[in-house]
N, C-alpha and C positions, 0 to 999 in steps of 0.2 A: 504493500499500500504506499502511496507517495506521501511525502511530508505534508503537502497541502491537504490531502484527504485525511491524514491522521489528525491534523489540527482541527478540521471541521468536526471529526468524530469526537475528539476530546472536548471541543467547545460545546457540543450538544449534550454530552454526558455530564459535564460539569454544571451546565446551565439548565439541567432537566427540571429543577424545582421552580424555575421562572418561566420556562417555555417561551423564550424570546425568539422571534423570527429573524433569520439572518438577513432578509431583505430589509427589515426595519432597522436592524443594526447598521447595515452599510449606508442607509439613507441618513441616519443620525451622524454616522462617521463622516460622510461627505459634508454635511452641514457644518460640523465642527471645523473641517478643513477650510470651508469658505469663510467662516466668520472669525476664527481665532488665529490661524496660521497664515502668515504673509508669504513664506517661502519654504522650500524643502530643507534648506540649510538650517533655518531657524528651528524647524520641527525636529530635525535630526539631533539637534543639540540638547533636546529635552526628551530623553528616552522614557522618562517616567510618565510622559503624557498619555501613552498607551495604557499604562497600568491604571492611572487615574481615570481615564476615560471608561475603561471596562468596569472598574469598581463603581464609579458614580453614575454613569449613564445606562450601562447594561446591567448594573446591580449584581455583578459577580463579587464574590468574597475577595479580599485582598490576596489571599493565597491563590485562588483560581486565576485572577488577573495577572499575578506575577508569573505563574506557571505558563500561561498561554504567551505572554510577552517574551519570556525566555525562549520558548520553542520557536517563535517566529524570528527573533533576532540573533540567536546564537547559532542556528543551524545553517541551512542553505539559503536563507533569506536575509542577506546582510543589509539590503537597502530598506530604508524607512518607507512605510506605506504612503507618506506624504509625497515622496518622490514619484510614485506611480500616478497619484492623483494630479500632481503638477504636470506630468507628461501628457496625460489625457486632455487636460485643459489647453496645454500648449499646442496640440495638434488640432484643436478646434472643436472638441467635443463639448456639448452642453452639459450642465450639471444634471439635468434630468436623464440624459443618456448615460452618463457615468453611473448614476444611481441605479439605473436599470441593469447595466452590465454587472456591477458588483453585486446587486441583489440576486442575479442569476448565477454568478460564479464568483463568490467571495475570495477564493484563492488568488484571483487575478491581482488583488490589492497588494499581494506580497511577492509579485513576480520581479524579476530583474529587468529593468527597462532596456538597457543596451544589449544584453545577451539574449533576452527572451521576447519582449514586447515589440521593440523597435523593428526588428527584421520582419516580423509578421505584419506589422502595420504598413511597412514599405512595400511588401509584396502585394497587400490588398490595394494599396494606392496605385500600383502598376497595373492592376487588373481593371482600374477605372473608378474605384471608390474614393472620392475626394470629399473632404470636409463634411458637409451635411449628409451626403450619401454614406460616408463611412460611419458616421454616428448612428444613422438609421440602421445600418447593417449590424453593428456591434451591439446596439441596445437590445436587439432581438436574438442575436446569434453570438452571444458572449463566448460560447464554447470554442469558437474558432481560435481564440487567443490562448486556449489551454492545450491545443494540439501541437504536435511536433511539426515544425515548418517543412523539413526535408522528408520526413517519414510519412506524414499524413496530408498536410495542407496542400503542398505542391503536387504530389501524385494525384490527389483527388481532383483538384481543378483541371489537371491535364487530362485526366480520364473523362471528365464531363465535357471538355472541349471537343471530344471525338463524337459526342452525341448531339449537343446543342448546335444550331446552325449559325447563330450569330453571338457576338460579344455581349450585346444587350440582353440576350436570353440567358447567358451565363450569369450576368449580374442579377437578373430577375430570379434565377434559380437559387443563387446564394442568399439573396434577400428573404426569400420565402421559406427555404428549407435547409439552410446552411448547418444548423445544429443537428439535423437528422442525417443528412447524407454525406457530410464530410467524414465522420468516423466510420461510415459504412460503405465506402466507395466501391469496395470489392463486391459487396452484395449488389450494389447498383449495377455494376457491370454484368453480373451473371444474370440479373433479372432483365436487363436490357437485351442480352443475348437471346434469352427465351422469348421475349416479345418480338424480337426480329424474326425469329423462327416462325412466328405467328403471322408475319406479314406486315407488322408495324414497324416501318423503317423510315429513314430520312426525316422529313419535316414532321411527320406524324409522331415519330418517336421523340423527337425534340419537343414537340408540343405537349406530349404526355408528361415528359419529365418535368417540364417547366411549370405546368399547371397542376400535376398531381405527383409531386416529388416523393411523398411518403409512400406511394404505391411501390416505388422501387426498393424500399428497404423491408418489404414484407418477406415472410418466408416463401420460398418458391412454390411450395405446396399450395399456399393460399392464392398466389398469383395464378397458378394453374386452374384453381377452383373458379376464380372470376372469369377466366376465359372459357371454361366449360360451361358456366351458366349463360354466357353470351351466346355460345354456339347452340346450346339447347333452345334458346329463344329465337333461333333462326339467323343469327349472324355468321357468316362464313369466315373461315381462316383466309387471310389475304384479302378480305373485304375492306374497302376504304372506310366503312361505317364501324368496324370493329373497335377502333380506338375510342370512338364516342360512346359506344355502349359500355366499354370498359370503365370509362370515367364515371359514368352514372352508377354502374353496379358497385364500384368501389366506394363511391362517396355517399351512397344511401344504404341504410340498414335494410334487411330483407323485409321488415315490417313496414317501413315507410315506402319502400319500392312497391310492395304489393298494394298498399293502400292507395297509391296514386293511380295504379292501373285500375283498381276497383272504382275509383272516382270517375275515370273516363267511361268505364262501362255503365256507371249509374246515369250518365247523361244520354243514354240511349244506344250506345255502340255495343256490338257484340264482342265476344272475347277475341275472336279472329280479327275484327276491325281494330280493336284496341291494340293488339300485338303488331298489326301492320302500321299503326300510327307510331308506336314506339320504335319499330325498326327503321322507319323513314325519318324520324326526328327524336333520336335518343335524348338529346339535351333538353327536350321539352319537360322531362321529369325533374329537372333542376329547379323548376318553378315551384312556388309554394302551392299547396292544395287550393288555397283561396284564389290565388292568381290563375291557376289552371281552370278552375270552375268558372271564374268571371269571363275568361277568354272564350271558352266554349259557349257559354250563355249568350255572349254578345253576338257571335257568328250565327248561332242557331235561332235565337229568339228575337234579336233586334234586326240584324241584317238579313236574316232568313236565307242563309246560303244552304245548299243541300248538304246533308250529312256526308254524302259520298265525296264532296269536294274536300272536307276536312280529312277524310281518310286518305285521299290521294296526295293532299298538300298540307300535311300537319305543321309544316314549318311556319305557316302564316299565324299559327297560335303563339309563336314566340315574338311576334311583332308587338310593339307597344300599343295597347288599346287606346290609351288616352292621347298619345302624341301622333299616331299614325292611322290606325284602323277607323276609329270613330270620326275623327275630323274629315277624313277623305270620304267616308260614307255620307256624312252630312252634306258636303260640298256636292257630291253626286246627286243626292236626293233633291237638293235645291235646284240644280240644273235641270233635272227631269221635271220638277214641278213647274218651272217656268218655261218649259219646252224649248230650252236653249241648245239641246243636243240633237243635231240632225241625224237622221238615219238610225242605226241600231245603237241601243244603249251599250256602252262599253262594259267589257267583262271586268267585274270588280277585282278579280285575282290579278288581272293585268294592271289595273289602276294601282294596286298595292305595291307593285314591283317598281313603279317609277321612283327615281330619286326625287328628293323634295323639291329641288329647283325646277326639275322638268315637270313635276306635278302642278306646281304653282303656275308655271308658264302656260301649261296646256289647258288647265281647268279653272284657273282664277284670273290671271292677267289677261288672257285672250278675250274675256268678256267685260270690257271696260265699263259698260253701262251698269253692270251688276257686280263690279269688282269689290266694292265695300261690303256688300251683303255676303258675298262668297267668302271674302277674307274673315269676316266675323264668325261665319259658320266653321271655317277652317281652324280659327284660333279658339273656338269654344264659347264665343260671346253670344249665346243664344239661350232660349228658355230651357232646353233640355240639357241636363248635366251629364257629363261623360260618364259618370259612375252609376247612372241609373240604368 
């Protein structure tokens, strides 16, 4: 067991009667740094400040405070914690970010700056993490600073570079899942190889790793089970839709997954139609049950589209009802009521596919005499509220 871990264990054992949380301890510790100490040199000159702090603020006994202080300063941690705090402030980290880091990983406070922290920080800066971005990364992924630079951090990043397509995706990946994937990069590579054997390759594999990084640190047996469930639902190996099905199956519990399918069925769709909807738009199940029900009701009860249209084009259920679907339906209804559309009434599905600027140009701006009324309908300034 490392010295840092030993200190944590001893700290918790010695302080068991008080049950203080390490996160609160580090927050108070940083507060003391900000208000009492003006420089690391000044702090280093007063070794007893740590003992006094632990004794007074954390309410440890004098003996306990002396024991921990000796462990920290006489072993492999010759630098004063104030030096670490000063360094973090010097490179631009905010106090709240430092508090979060130390709350997640208290041993960081007793690291050697030049030999341990500085090389890792410089490596992360080379990857593209500068100032505020660096602070955001470390405040959520403090574990990165506890890993070996050459044995873990660098090999992990280089391994991920082989999967993700762009540097910005690498940065996004570390932001979201650095704590999870860095210490498990070998498992990530094994799971990535399995997914590639299922046809999830290139940009799809990069997309999956970036958006569902924790999926890649699962036991391979679990990953195989997720893929088997998708196949049993009608998704083929090597299908371009398999990756989207896998995201949903992994992110939802079986109970929630089944409940959403049952909700779709309760709206009048058969079990077969419900599964066809899911196979054509797996991401639809990421919506809340309330949102899903609202969308189906809008199409079937308000706009009166055929149920078969939703089965064939379930992706339109993923469009914003308030910002896209209902406003365009209102505009179309107004144009029809004023008999401004010559010839056949346009297909509503086609109307939904227009980019906003093209829709405004074709169905609002073109009718100058009625442009104000059409624009009001489009913006929702009419008697009927979008939520009804």
